[in-house]
C-alpha positions, 0 to 999 in steps of 0.5 A, spaced: 614 555 077 611 559 072 615 566 071 610 572 068 615 577 065 612 584 065 612 589 059 610 595 060 606 599 053 604 606 054 604 605 061 600 600 062 603 594 065 600 587 061 604 580 062 606 578 055 610 572 056 610 566 061 616 562 062 615 555 063 622 552 064 629 556 064 636 552 064 643 553 064 646 548 059 653 545 060 656 550 054 653 556 060 648 558 055 641 560 058 635 555 055 628 558 056 621 555 055 616 561 054 610 562 052 608 568 048 601 570 050 601 576 044 603 571 039 600 566 042 606 560 041 611 557 045 619 559 044 625 556 045 630 562 047 637 562 047 640 567 049 635 572 049 633 569 041 628 566 039 630 558 036 624 556 035 617 556 036 610 552 036 603 552 038 604 546 040 607 545 048 610 538 047 614 540 041 616 546 043 618 542 051 622 537 046 626 543 042 628 545 049 631 539 051 635 539 045 637 545 046 640 543 054 644 536 051 
């Protein structure tokens, strides 16, 4: 299931990020695989901080899985 995160810019709502996956790992960290529409790349976000980005979904998904181990 995809979750769109609204971003308000100058009173106009735009969907800038699409959350593909979200999971809490064994250490209690929130790990997310997000597509950034503005920059046109995928990001692995851990507790709100971008840890990795790539234009290739496969690579970003791999890094997401590694963060969750």
